[in-house]
C-alpha positions in Angstrom: 137.6 -5.5 127.9 138.3 -4.5 131.1 135.2 -2.3 131.5 132.8 -5.3 130.2 134.2 -7.4 133.1 133.9 -4.9 136.1 130.2 -4.7 134.6 129.9 -8.7 135.0 131.2 -8.6 138.4 128.7 -5.5 139.6 125.9 -7.5 138.3 127.3 -10.9 139.8 127.9 -9.0 143.4 124.3 -7.8 143.0 122.5 -11.1 142.2 124.7 -12.4 145.2 123.5 -9.6 147.5 120.1 -10.0 146.4 120.1 -13.9 147.3 121.4 -13.3 150.3 118.7 -10.5 151.6 116.4 -13.2 150.2 118.0 -15.6 152.3 118.3 -13.7 155.4 114.4 -12.8 155.0 113.1 -16.3 154.5 115.2 -17.6 157.1 113.4 -15.6 159.8 114.0 -11.7 159.0 112.0 -8.9 159.9 108.5 -9.1 157.8 106.5 -11.4 156.2 108.3 -12.7 152.7 105.7 -13.4 149.6 106.2 -14.4 146.3 104.6 -13.4 142.8 104.5 -14.8 139.5 104.7 -12.1 136.3 104.9 -12.7 132.8 107.9 -10.2 132.8 109.6 -7.4 135.0 111.1 -4.8 133.0 113.1 -2.0 135.3 112.0 -4.0 138.6 115.0 -4.2 140.7 115.4 -5.6 144.0 114.9 -3.1 146.8 111.7 -1.6 144.6 109.1 -0.6 146.9 105.8 -2.6 147.3 102.8 -0.5 148.3 99.3 -0.7 149.3 96.8 2.4 148.3 99.9 4.3 147.5 101.8 3.6 150.7 105.1 1.6 150.8 104.4 -1.4 153.0 107.6 -3.5 152.2 110.0 -3.9 149.2 111.3 -6.3 146.2 113.9 -8.9 147.7 114.8 -10.3 144.2 113.5 -11.3 140.6 114.1 -15.0 138.9 113.4 -16.0 135.5 111.3 -19.3 135.8 109.5 -21.2 132.6 106.6 -19.4 132.5 107.9 -15.6 133.1 109.5 -14.0 136.3 109.2 -14.9 139.8 109.4 -12.3 142.3 110.3 -12.3 145.7 109.1 -9.3 148.3 108.8 -8.6 151.4 105.8 -6.7 154.1 107.7 -4.8 156.7 104.7 -3.6 158.5 103.2 -5.9 160.8 99.8 -4.0 161.0 99.4 -4.3 157.4 97.3 -7.5 156.4 97.1 -8.8 152.9 93.9 -10.4 151.5 93.8 -14.1 150.5 92.7 -12.9 146.9 95.6 -10.0 146.5 96.5 -8.8 143.4 99.8 -7.7 142.3 100.6 -5.0 139.5 104.1 -3.1 138.3 103.3 0.0 138.3 105.8 2.6 136.5 106.9 5.7 138.8 107.6 7.8 135.6 107.5 6.8 131.9 111.1 5.9 131.6 111.7 5.3 135.1 111.8 2.4 137.8 108.5 0.4 139.0 107.4 -0.4 142.0 104.7 -3.3 142.9 100.8 -2.0 143.9 99.1 -4.8 146.1 95.2 -4.7 145.9 92.4 -4.6 146.8 93.2 -3.2 150.7 92.2 -5.7 153.3 88.9 -5.4 154.8 87.8 -8.7 156.1 87.9 -12.1 155.5 91.1 -14.7 155.2 94.4 -13.3 155.0 97.4 -14.3 152.9 99.9 -16.6 154.4 103.4 -15.5 154.7 105.5 -17.8 152.2 102.5 -17.6 149.8 102.7 -17.2 146.0 100.3 -14.7 143.9 99.8 -16.5 140.6 100.3 -15.6 137.6 96.4 -15.1 136.9 96.4 -12.3 139.6 99.1 -10.3 138.5 99.7 -7.6 135.8 102.2 -5.9 133.7 102.4 -2.4 132.0 102.4 -2.2 128.4 106.0 -0.4 127.5 106.3 2.7 125.5 108.2 1.0 123.0 105.5 -1.5 122.5 102.8 1.3 121.8 105.1 3.1 119.5 105.8 -0.1 117.7 101.7 -0.7 117.7 101.1 2.7 116.1 104.1 2.4 113.3 102.5 -1.1 112.6 99.1 0.4 112.3 100.2 3.4 110.5 102.6 1.5 108.2 99.2 -0.7 107.3 97.4 2.1 106.0 97.5 2.7 102.3 98.5 5.9 101.4 96.1 6.2 98.3 93.1 5.2 100.3 94.0 7.6 103.0 94.3 10.5 100.4 91.3 9.5 98.5 89.3 9.3 102.1 90.7 12.8 103.1 89.7 14.4 99.4 85.9 12.8 99.4 85.5 13.9 103.2 86.8 17.7 102.1 84.3 17.5 99.2 81.5 16.5 101.6 82.4 18.9 104.2 82.7 21.6 101.7 80.1 24.1 102.4 78.7 22.5 105.2 80.5 23.5 107.8 77.5 25.7 109.5 75.4 22.4 109.3 78.1 20.4 110.9 78.7 23.0 113.5 74.7 23.1 114.3 74.7 19.2 114.1 77.2 19.3 117.0 75.6 22.0 118.9 72.1 20.1 118.8 73.8 17.1 119.8 75.8 18.8 122.7 72.1 20.1 123.6 70.6 16.6 123.3 73.4 15.2 125.7 72.8 18.2 128.2 68.9 17.8 128.4 69.3 13.6 128.7 72.0 14.6 131.5 69.3 17.1 133.0 66.8 14.4 132.8 68.8 11.3 133.9 66.4 11.0 137.1 63.1 10.9 135.0 64.6 8.7 132.6 65.9 6.3 135.3 62.5 6.3 136.7 60.6 6.0 133.3 63.3 2.7 133.0 62.0 1.5 136.3 58.3 1.7 135.5 59.2 0.1 132.0 60.6 -2.7 133.8 57.9 -2.9 136.4 55.3 -2.9 133.5 57.4 -5.5 131.7 57.4 -8.0 134.8 53.8 -7.3 134.8 53.4 -8.4 131.5 55.4 -11.4 132.0 53.3 -12.5 134.9 49.8 -12.0 133.0 51.5 -13.8 129.7 48.4 -16.6 130.3 45.9 -14.0 130.3 47.1 -12.0 127.6 47.6 -15.2 125.5 43.6 -15.9 126.5 42.7 -12.1 125.3 44.5 -12.5 121.9 42.9 -15.7 121.1 39.3 -14.1 122.1 40.1 -10.9 120.1 41.0 -13.5 117.2 37.6 -15.6 117.8 35.6 -12.4 117.5 37.2 -11.0 114.7 36.9 -14.5 112.9 33.2 -14.1 113.8 33.0 -10.8 112.3 34.7 -11.7 109.2 32.6 -15.0 109.1 29.3 -12.8 109.1 30.7 -9.7 107.1 28.0 -10.1 104.4 25.2 -10.1 107.0 26.8 -7.0 108.7 27.2 -5.6 105.7 23.7 -5.8 104.8 22.5 -4.5 108.5 24.8 -1.5 108.1 23.3 -0.5 104.8 19.7 -1.2 106.2 20.3 0.7 109.0 21.8 3.6 106.8 18.5 3.3 104.3 16.3 3.5 107.3 18.4 6.9 108.5 18.1 8.6 105.1 14.1 7.6 104.9 13.5 8.9 108.2 15.6 12.2 107.5 13.9 12.8 104.1 10.8 12.3 106.1 11.3 14.7 108.9 12.6 17.2 106.3 9.1 16.9 104.1 7.1 17.2 107.4 9.5 19.4 109.4 6.8 22.6 109.2 4.1 19.9 111.0 6.6 18.9 113.2 7.5 22.2 114.4 4.0 23.0 114.9 3.0 20.0 116.6 6.1 20.3 118.8 5.1 23.7 119.9 1.6 23.0 121.0 2.9 19.6 122.7 5.4 21.9 124.7 2.6 24.6 125.2 0.1 21.7 126.8 3.1 20.6 128.4 4.0 23.6 130.3 0.0 24.4 131.0 -0.3 20.7 132.8 2.4 21.5 134.7 1.2 24.8 135.9 -2.1 23.4 136.7 -0.8 20.1 137.8 -2.0 20.8 141.6 -5.5 21.5 140.3 -5.6 18.4 137.7 -4.8 16.7 141.0 -7.3 18.1 143.1 -10.2 17.5 140.3 -9.5 14.3 140.0 -9.6 13.5 143.8 -13.1 15.3 143.8 -14.0 13.6 140.5 -13.2 10.3 142.4 -15.6 11.3 145.4 -18.4 12.2 142.8 -18.4 8.9 140.6 -18.3 7.0 144.3 -21.4 8.9 145.4 -23.0 8.7 142.0 -22.4 4.8 142.4 -24.2 4.8 145.5 -26.8 6.8 144.6 -27.8 4.6 141.4 -29.5 1.2 141.6 -28.4 -0.3 138.2 -30.2 -3.7 139.1 -33.7 -1.9 138.7 -32.4 1.5 136.8 -33.5 3.9 139.3 -32.0 6.7 141.6 -32.2 6.0 145.2 -34.5 9.1 146.4 -37.3 9.3 148.4 -38.8 5.6 148.9 -37.2 4.1 146.1 -35.3 1.7 147.7 -32.6 2.5 150.4 -32.4 6.2 151.1 -29.2 8.0 150.0 -28.5 9.4 153.6 -29.0 5.8 155.1 -26.0 4.8 152.7 -23.9 7.4 153.5 -24.1 7.0 157.5 -23.7 3.4 157.3 -20.6 3.8 154.9 -19.2 5.9 157.7 -19.9 3.6 159.9 -18.1 0.8 158.0 -15.0 2.9 157.6 -14.7 3.2 161.4 -15.1 -0.1 162.3 -12.5 -1.0 159.5 -10.2 1.5 161.2 -10.3 -0.4 164.4 -9.9 -3.8 162.8 -6.6 -2.3 161.0 -5.0 -1.0 164.6 -5.8 -4.6 166.2 -9.1 -3.5 168.0 -11.8 -6.0 167.5 -14.0 -4.3 170.3 -14.8 -1.4 168.1 -14.5 -3.4 165.0 -18.3 -3.9 165.1 -20.9 -2.0 163.6 -22.9 -2.1 166.8 -20.4 -0.9 168.9 -20.7 2.7 166.9 -24.4 2.5 167.1 -24.0 2.3 170.9 -21.5 4.8 171.3 -22.7 7.2 168.9 -26.5 6.7 169.1 -27.1 10.2 167.8 -25.5 9.6 164.4 -25.6 5.8 164.0 -29.2 4.6 165.8 -31.8 4.0 163.4 -33.9 2.1 165.4 -37.3 3.6 166.5 -37.2 2.4 170.0 -33.9 3.8 170.4 -30.4 2.4 171.4 -28.8 1.6 174.7 -26.2 4.1 176.0 -22.8 2.8 175.2 -19.3 3.6 176.8 -19.1 6.5 174.1 -22.0 8.2 176.0 -23.2 9.5 172.9 -26.8 9.6 174.4 -30.0 7.2 174.7 -32.9 7.2 172.4 -32.9 7.0 168.7 -31.4 9.6 166.3 -34.5 11.9 166.6 -35.0 11.6 170.1 -33.3 14.1 172.6 -33.5 14.7 176.2 -34.7 17.9 177.6 -31.3 18.9 178.3 -30.1 17.9 174.7 -29.0 20.9 172.7 -31.6 21.8 169.9 -31.3 19.8 166.7 -29.4 20.8 163.5 -27.8 23.8 165.6 -23.9 23.8 165.9 -23.8 23.3 169.3 -25.7 19.7 168.5 -23.2 19.2 165.6 -20.3 19.6 168.3 -22.0 17.4 170.4 -22.0 14.4 167.8 -18.1 15.3 167.0 -17.2 15.4 170.8 -19.1 11.8 171.2 -17.3 10.6 168.2 -14.2 11.4 169.3 -14.8 10.0 173.1 -15.1 6.7 171.0 -12.3 6.8 169.5 -10.4 7.6 172.5 -11.9 4.7 174.7 -9.5 2.7 172.2 -5.9 2.8 173.2 -4.7 1.5 169.6 -7.1 3.8 167.5 -6.5 6.7 169.9 -2.8 6.6 169.1 -3.4 6.2 165.5 -5.5 9.1 165.2 -3.7 11.0 167.9 -0.4 10.4 165.5 -2.5 11.7 162.4 -3.8 14.6 164.1 -0.4 15.9 165.1 1.2 15.4 161.4 -1.8 17.4 160.3 -1.3 20.1 162.6 -4.6 19.7 164.4 -6.7 17.6 167.1 -8.4 14.5 167.1 -11.4 16.4 167.8 -11.3 18.8 164.8 -10.5 16.0 162.5 -13.8 13.9 163.7 -15.8 17.4 163.0 -13.9 17.8 159.5 -15.0 13.9 158.7 -18.6 14.8 159.6 -18.8 17.9 157.7 -17.2 16.3 154.5 -19.5 13.1 154.5 -22.8 13.8 156.4 -23.1 17.4 156.9 -25.7 18.1 159.4 -25.8 14.6 161.3 -29.6 15.9 162.6 -30.8 16.4 159.3 -29.3 13.0 157.7 -31.0 11.2 160.9 -34.3 12.8 160.6 -34.8 11.6 157.3 -34.8 8.0 158.1 
């Protein structure tokens, strides 16, 4: 009895001392005093530590039972420690069965602070589970198990696993390897997830277009389904045609092989002689043009002797026309007349018995058959060269025609004089002989 009374006195003295300490602290002692509401406080006594990030910053002053739990009064002694306004408090055991301390978290970084004398509400506090509660929960769980059901489960598991230990070990090993592979590829998997997320976002923004595409596809498939019979008939017809064509080719494959071989040989021959064929065609055109000029279809005669206009005169007149056309094509109307060429090159184009007057070309005076005492002998190479020179001078007297002929001569690697000489050789041959036949 005496021992109980002594214990009661000690508890009363401890409570009175705590209240005095609390009163002293709240009444202007060192540090800032705060309060916190907990659902319960087991083994939390006055003078217990108050910590921030594991560092002691104060102590518990008192604990008081209230209607909804326990109100704990504590003090923060370090003036440099700031408490955030949204601070939380938890009772943390020092050991499994030892005393507890209050942990304040999170630590202050920035923003408003908790005013001195403020109370941390019950929603911002936490109390650890007690060992006896854990043991009681485990006892309740184990007690709720049916021994017969557990025994049956163990027996069934034993039967299922009997003889399958190797497979079970393989499964565990493969699962472990799978987890290691997935862990090694976590960056790739993360990138894959990112790309899938981008794809889904893109598809989400293309919902209207995808809907239109699906509707169009539906319309096409509906049209195909509606015309299925016609399509089947067309496909069947194409199949029959292919079968008939194949049978025809098979029946005549020998003849076709010979024809293809002949065509191949002909094509190769034409390819080898394409230049000769082109040249032959060129000369054939000239031959038929000359024949067309030599034949008078209206009177059904050849233009030879005294039968109409002579062939030589036609050739010279055609050459004279071409020269006049050359002047007109280059924008020079002065030399674009046949009289100009008759005056400029009288040895070639003057057909008047009385002769032609000397022109700018200086081809000479008189008709084609009349030559001065100093003129070269008719029909000689020097005579032909003099006619070519006169034709060249007539060309050079026109700047535009001269530039055109000079450009053509440069591209052919020759001179204007040689071009004129070649022209005469390919058209009238000996100009003296052609003029003398008039």
